[in-house]
A tleap script that builds the chain and sets N, CA, C and O, in Angstrom:
source leaprc.protein.ff14SB
mol = sequence {
  NMET ARG GLN ARG ALA ARG LYS LEU VAL GLY
  ALA PHE VAL MET VAL GLY PHE ALA VAL VAL
  TYR PRO LEU LEU MET MET ALA LEU ALA GLN
  PHE PRO VAL VAL GLN THR ALA GLY GLU PRO
  TRP ARG THR LEU ILE TYR PHE VAL LEU GLY
  PHE GLY TRP ALA LEU PRO MET ALA PRO LEU
  ILE LYS TRP MET ALA ARG PRO ASP ARG CASN
}
set mol.1.N position { 41.892 263.292 136.219 }
set mol.1.CA position { 41.266 264.375 136.945 }
set mol.1.C position { 40.642 263.791 138.215 }
set mol.1.O position { 40.002 262.740 138.186 }
set mol.2.N position { 40.838 264.477 139.294 }
set mol.2.CA position { 40.281 264.013 140.564 }
set mol.2.C position { 38.782 264.266 140.607 }
set mol.2.O position { 38.260 265.112 139.881 }
set mol.3.N position { 38.098 263.521 141.465 }
set mol.3.CA position { 36.650 263.612 141.556 }
set mol.3.C position { 36.198 265.021 141.936 }
set mol.3.O position { 35.186 265.509 141.433 }
set mol.4.N position { 36.930 265.656 142.799 }
set mol.4.CA position { 36.558 267.009 143.212 }
set mol.4.C position { 36.565 267.969 142.023 }
set mol.4.O position { 35.661 268.792 141.881 }
set mol.5.N position { 37.578 267.862 141.178 }
set mol.5.CA position { 37.660 268.711 139.989 }
set mol.5.C position { 36.567 268.344 138.978 }
set mol.5.O position { 35.984 269.222 138.343 }
set mol.6.N position { 36.295 267.051 138.835 }
set mol.6.CA position { 35.224 266.618 137.930 }
set mol.6.C position { 33.884 267.177 138.378 }
set mol.6.O position { 33.080 267.597 137.546 }
set mol.7.N position { 33.635 267.187 139.679 }
set mol.7.CA position { 32.372 267.724 140.195 }
set mol.7.C position { 32.276 269.230 139.939 }
set mol.7.O position { 31.195 269.734 139.632 }
set mol.8.N position { 33.364 269.936 140.058 }
set mol.8.CA position { 33.361 271.370 139.786 }
set mol.8.C position { 33.073 271.639 138.313 }
set mol.8.O position { 32.228 272.470 137.981 }
set mol.9.N position { 33.777 270.936 137.436 }
set mol.9.CA position { 33.550 271.094 136.000 }
set mol.9.C position { 32.114 270.705 135.660 }
set mol.9.O position { 31.435 271.414 134.918 }
set mol.10.N position { 31.656 269.584 136.199 }
set mol.10.CA position { 30.304 269.119 135.936 }
set mol.10.C position { 29.253 270.107 136.421 }
set mol.10.O position { 28.223 270.285 135.770 }
set mol.11.N position { 29.499 270.747 137.551 }
set mol.11.CA position { 28.546 271.735 138.068 }
set mol.11.C position { 28.429 272.925 137.124 }
set mol.11.O position { 27.327 273.420 136.889 }
set mol.12.N position { 29.544 273.386 136.584 }
set mol.12.CA position { 29.498 274.500 135.634 }
set mol.12.C position { 28.792 274.099 134.343 }
set mol.12.O position { 28.019 274.875 133.781 }
set mol.13.N position { 29.063 272.883 133.879 }
set mol.13.CA position { 28.392 272.397 132.671 }
set mol.13.C position { 26.883 272.292 132.907 }
set mol.13.O position { 26.086 272.665 132.047 }
set mol.14.N position { 26.503 271.784 134.075 }
set mol.14.CA position { 25.075 271.647 134.393 }
set mol.14.C position { 24.372 273.003 134.462 }
set mol.14.O position { 23.246 273.144 133.985 }
set mol.15.N position { 25.024 273.982 135.045 }
set mol.15.CA position { 24.426 275.313 135.130 }
set mol.15.C position { 24.256 275.898 133.728 }
set mol.15.O position { 23.208 276.457 133.406 }
set mol.16.N position { 25.281 275.769 132.908 }
set mol.16.CA position { 25.172 276.244 131.527 }
set mol.16.C position { 24.077 275.523 130.767 }
set mol.16.O position { 23.324 276.139 130.014 }
set mol.17.N position { 23.989 274.224 130.964 }
set mol.17.CA position { 22.956 273.430 130.306 }
set mol.17.C position { 21.573 273.831 130.799 }
set mol.17.O position { 20.622 273.887 130.019 }
set mol.18.N position { 21.462 274.113 132.103 }
set mol.18.CA position { 20.168 274.499 132.684 }
set mol.18.C position { 19.712 275.869 132.184 }
set mol.18.O position { 18.530 276.197 132.295 }
set mol.19.N position { 20.605 276.658 131.648 }
set mol.19.CA position { 20.235 277.952 131.073 }
set mol.19.C position { 19.872 277.791 129.592 }
set mol.19.O position { 18.874 278.346 129.132 }
set mol.20.N position { 20.676 277.038 128.858 }
set mol.20.CA position { 20.504 276.925 127.414 }
set mol.20.C position { 19.368 275.975 127.034 }
set mol.20.O position { 18.579 276.296 126.147 }
set mol.21.N position { 19.269 274.835 127.673 }
set mol.21.CA position { 18.289 273.818 127.286 }
set mol.21.C position { 16.848 274.333 127.348 }
set mol.21.O position { 16.112 274.154 126.377 }
set mol.22.N position { 16.418 274.954 128.429 }
set mol.22.CA position { 15.028 275.442 128.440 }
set mol.22.C position { 14.745 276.479 127.350 }
set mol.22.O position { 13.650 276.503 126.789 }
set mol.23.N position { 15.707 277.317 127.056 }
set mol.23.CA position { 15.504 278.315 126.003 }
set mol.23.C position { 15.323 277.642 124.646 }
set mol.23.O position { 14.461 278.036 123.861 }
set mol.24.N position { 16.130 276.637 124.378 }
set mol.24.CA position { 15.983 275.908 123.120 }
set mol.24.C position { 14.660 275.162 123.055 }
set mol.24.O position { 14.015 275.133 122.006 }
set mol.25.N position { 14.254 274.565 124.153 }
set mol.25.CA position { 13.001 273.809 124.162 }
set mol.25.C position { 11.792 274.742 124.025 }
set mol.25.O position { 10.800 274.383 123.390 }
set mol.26.N position { 11.872 275.919 124.610 }
set mol.26.CA position { 10.783 276.883 124.431 }
set mol.26.C position { 10.692 277.328 122.978 }
set mol.26.O position { 9.595 277.517 122.451 }
set mol.27.N position { 11.848 277.497 122.327 }
set mol.27.CA position { 11.843 277.863 120.913 }
set mol.27.C position { 11.262 276.733 120.068 }
set mol.27.O position { 10.477 276.985 119.154 }
set mol.28.N position { 11.642 275.487 120.367 }
set mol.28.CA position { 11.095 274.349 119.627 }
set mol.28.C position { 9.591 274.218 119.830 }
set mol.28.O position { 8.872 273.849 118.901 }
set mol.29.N position { 9.116 274.509 121.010 }
set mol.29.CA position { 7.691 274.386 121.310 }
set mol.29.C position { 6.858 275.408 120.540 }
set mol.29.O position { 5.644 275.245 120.424 }
set mol.30.N position { 7.481 276.445 120.018 }
set mol.30.CA position { 6.762 277.467 119.265 }
set mol.30.C position { 6.681 277.180 117.774 }
set mol.30.O position { 6.070 277.950 117.034 }
set mol.31.N position { 7.283 276.087 117.319 }
set mol.31.CA position { 7.205 275.730 115.904 }
set mol.31.C position { 5.754 275.501 115.513 }
set mol.31.O position { 4.978 274.963 116.303 }
set mol.32.N position { 5.382 275.899 114.314 }
set mol.32.CA position { 3.992 275.708 113.873 }
set mol.32.C position { 3.538 274.250 113.908 }
set mol.32.O position { 2.367 273.979 114.172 }
set mol.33.N position { 4.428 273.326 113.651 }
set mol.33.CA position { 4.060 271.901 113.683 }
set mol.33.C position { 3.568 271.518 115.069 }
set mol.33.O position { 2.597 270.772 115.200 }
set mol.34.N position { 4.218 272.014 116.088 }
set mol.34.CA position { 3.821 271.710 117.459 }
set mol.34.C position { 2.525 272.428 117.803 }
set mol.34.O position { 1.633 271.850 118.424 }
set mol.35.N position { 2.426 273.658 117.408 }
set mol.35.CA position { 1.246 274.461 117.755 }
set mol.35.C position { -0.028 273.956 117.092 }
set mol.35.O position { -1.114 274.095 117.656 }
set mol.36.N position { 0.091 273.370 115.900 }
set mol.36.CA position { -1.097 272.885 115.204 }
set mol.36.C position { -1.395 271.418 115.485 }
set mol.36.O position { -2.410 270.895 115.024 }
set mol.37.N position { -0.536 270.756 116.226 }
set mol.37.CA position { -0.766 269.343 116.547 }
set mol.37.C position { -1.949 269.213 117.502 }
set mol.37.O position { -2.304 270.159 118.206 }
set mol.38.N position { -2.538 268.051 117.512 }
set mol.38.CA position { -3.645 267.794 118.425 }
set mol.38.C position { -3.165 267.754 119.867 }
set mol.38.O position { -1.967 267.665 120.133 }
set mol.39.N position { -4.098 267.821 120.779 }
set mol.39.CA position { -3.762 267.866 122.211 }
set mol.39.C position { -2.941 266.655 122.674 }
set mol.39.O position { -1.960 266.844 123.393 }
set mol.40.N position { -3.297 265.422 122.294 }
set mol.40.CA position { -2.471 264.290 122.740 }
set mol.40.C position { -1.037 264.370 122.209 }
set mol.40.O position { -0.088 264.037 122.918 }
set mol.41.N position { -0.887 264.815 120.960 }
set mol.41.CA position { 0.457 264.939 120.399 }
set mol.41.C position { 1.261 266.036 121.096 }
set mol.41.O position { 2.446 265.863 121.382 }
set mol.42.N position { 0.612 267.156 121.364 }
set mol.42.CA position { 1.312 268.235 122.071 }
set mol.42.C position { 1.733 267.794 123.464 }
set mol.42.O position { 2.824 268.129 123.925 }
set mol.43.N position { 0.876 267.052 124.123 }
set mol.43.CA position { 1.227 266.544 125.456 }
set mol.43.C position { 2.454 265.652 125.375 }
set mol.43.O position { 3.362 265.762 126.199 }
set mol.44.N position { 2.482 264.772 124.389 }
set mol.44.CA position { 3.642 263.892 124.206 }
set mol.44.C position { 4.898 264.694 123.876 }
set mol.44.O position { 5.970 264.418 124.412 }
set mol.45.N position { 4.769 265.678 123.001 }
set mol.45.CA position { 5.918 266.514 122.628 }
set mol.45.C position { 6.452 267.265 123.840 }
set mol.45.O position { 7.661 267.302 124.066 }
set mol.46.N position { 5.556 267.864 124.621 }
set mol.46.CA position { 5.996 268.602 125.801 }
set mol.46.C position { 6.620 267.674 126.837 }
set mol.46.O position { 7.559 268.058 127.534 }
set mol.47.N position { 6.104 266.466 126.939 }
set mol.47.CA position { 6.678 265.484 127.859 }
set mol.47.C position { 8.108 265.144 127.434 }
set mol.47.O position { 9.020 265.127 128.261 }
set mol.48.N position { 8.296 264.877 126.149 }
set mol.48.CA position { 9.635 264.536 125.639 }
set mol.48.C position { 10.582 265.719 125.797 }
set mol.48.O position { 11.723 265.544 126.227 }
set mol.49.N position { 10.125 266.917 125.456 }
set mol.49.CA position { 10.978 268.098 125.602 }
set mol.49.C position { 11.295 268.377 127.069 }
set mol.49.O position { 12.396 268.816 127.401 }
set mol.50.N position { 10.334 268.122 127.933 }
set mol.50.CA position { 10.535 268.396 129.351 }
set mol.50.C position { 11.494 267.447 130.032 }
set mol.50.O position { 12.259 267.847 130.910 }
set mol.51.N position { 11.454 266.185 129.625 }
set mol.51.CA position { 12.335 265.207 130.253 }
set mol.51.C position { 13.563 264.881 129.411 }
set mol.51.O position { 14.365 264.026 129.788 }
set mol.52.N position { 13.713 265.544 128.296 }
set mol.52.CA position { 14.845 265.301 127.409 }
set mol.52.C position { 16.188 265.678 127.999 }
set mol.52.O position { 17.225 265.239 127.501 }
set mol.53.N position { 16.190 266.467 129.032 }
set mol.53.CA position { 17.455 266.880 129.651 }
set mol.53.C position { 18.174 265.712 130.310 }
set mol.53.O position { 19.392 265.754 130.479 }
set mol.54.N position { 17.436 264.667 130.685 }
set mol.54.CA position { 18.033 263.555 131.427 }
set mol.54.C position { 19.009 262.752 130.575 }
set mol.54.O position { 19.999 262.243 131.100 }
set mol.55.N position { 18.755 262.627 129.287 }
set mol.55.CA position { 19.644 261.834 128.433 }
set mol.55.C position { 21.056 262.413 128.343 }
set mol.55.O position { 22.013 261.661 128.526 }
set mol.56.N position { 21.238 263.699 128.073 }
set mol.56.CA position { 22.604 264.210 128.032 }
set mol.56.C position { 23.238 264.384 129.417 }
set mol.56.O position { 24.463 264.382 129.536 }
set mol.57.N position { 22.428 264.531 130.452 }
set mol.57.CA position { 22.984 264.744 131.786 }
set mol.57.C position { 23.411 263.436 132.458 }
set mol.57.O position { 24.306 263.453 133.303 }
set mol.58.N position { 22.805 262.326 132.111 }
set mol.58.CA position { 23.128 261.051 132.760 }
set mol.58.C position { 24.611 260.683 132.623 }
set mol.58.O position { 25.230 260.339 133.629 }
set mol.59.N position { 25.207 260.738 131.425 }
set mol.59.CA position { 26.640 260.425 131.336 }
set mol.59.C position { 27.514 261.417 132.112 }
set mol.59.O position { 28.540 261.034 132.676 }
set mol.60.N position { 27.109 262.682 132.138 }
set mol.60.CA position { 27.876 263.677 132.884 }
set mol.60.C position { 27.851 263.368 134.379 }
set mol.60.O position { 28.883 263.434 135.046 }
set mol.61.N position { 26.686 263.034 134.897 }
set mol.61.CA position { 26.570 262.716 136.321 }
set mol.61.C position { 27.359 261.450 136.653 }
set mol.61.O position { 28.003 261.366 137.699 }
set mol.62.N position { 27.302 260.472 135.758 }
set mol.62.CA position { 28.071 259.237 135.970 }
set mol.62.C position { 29.569 259.543 135.972 }
set mol.62.O position { 30.314 258.994 136.783 }
set mol.63.N position { 30.009 260.415 135.067 }
set mol.63.CA position { 31.416 260.803 135.000 }
set mol.63.C position { 31.832 261.539 136.268 }
set mol.63.O position { 32.922 261.313 136.793 }
set mol.64.N position { 30.965 262.418 136.759 }
set mol.64.CA position { 31.278 263.182 137.968 }
set mol.64.C position { 31.390 262.280 139.195 }
set mol.64.O position { 32.209 262.530 140.078 }
set mol.65.N position { 30.576 261.243 139.250 }
set mol.65.CA position { 30.524 260.379 140.427 }
set mol.65.C position { 31.574 259.268 140.412 }
set mol.65.O position { 31.731 258.549 141.398 }
set mol.66.N position { 32.283 259.128 139.308 }
set mol.66.CA position { 33.297 258.070 139.224 }
set mol.66.C position { 34.371 258.274 140.282 }
set mol.66.O position { 34.893 259.379 140.424 }
set mol.67.N position { 34.707 257.229 141.024 }
set mol.67.CA position { 35.724 257.389 142.070 }
set mol.67.C position { 37.112 257.634 141.494 }
set mol.67.O position { 37.402 257.283 140.351 }
set mol.68.N position { 37.953 258.238 142.308 }
set mol.68.CA position { 39.335 258.501 141.901 }
set mol.68.C position { 40.113 257.209 141.775 }
set mol.68.O position { 39.848 256.233 142.476 }
set mol.69.N position { 41.082 257.218 140.867 }
set mol.69.CA position { 42.031 256.093 140.791 }
set mol.69.C position { 43.108 256.307 141.834 }
set mol.69.O position { 43.517 257.437 142.102 }
set mol.70.N position { 43.556 255.227 142.411 }
set mol.70.CA position { 44.623 255.353 143.438 }
set mol.70.C position { 45.976 255.186 142.840 }
set mol.70.O position { 46.978 255.260 143.551 }
savepdb mol mol.pdb
quit
């Protein structure tokens, strides 16, 4: 697949992920375990949930940026 096509596919995947991921994280944040946790724990949980998108997106971005084979 050429880089241009990979970027197009990756853009659609990213948009879909940007819609689904926040909804799932908001649902997880409403679990009673999170709500009853102390303030430092909730801060850590929200930090992990907030930046958790980077782990699945990093390989996708690397795949999109890979140069074409000649």
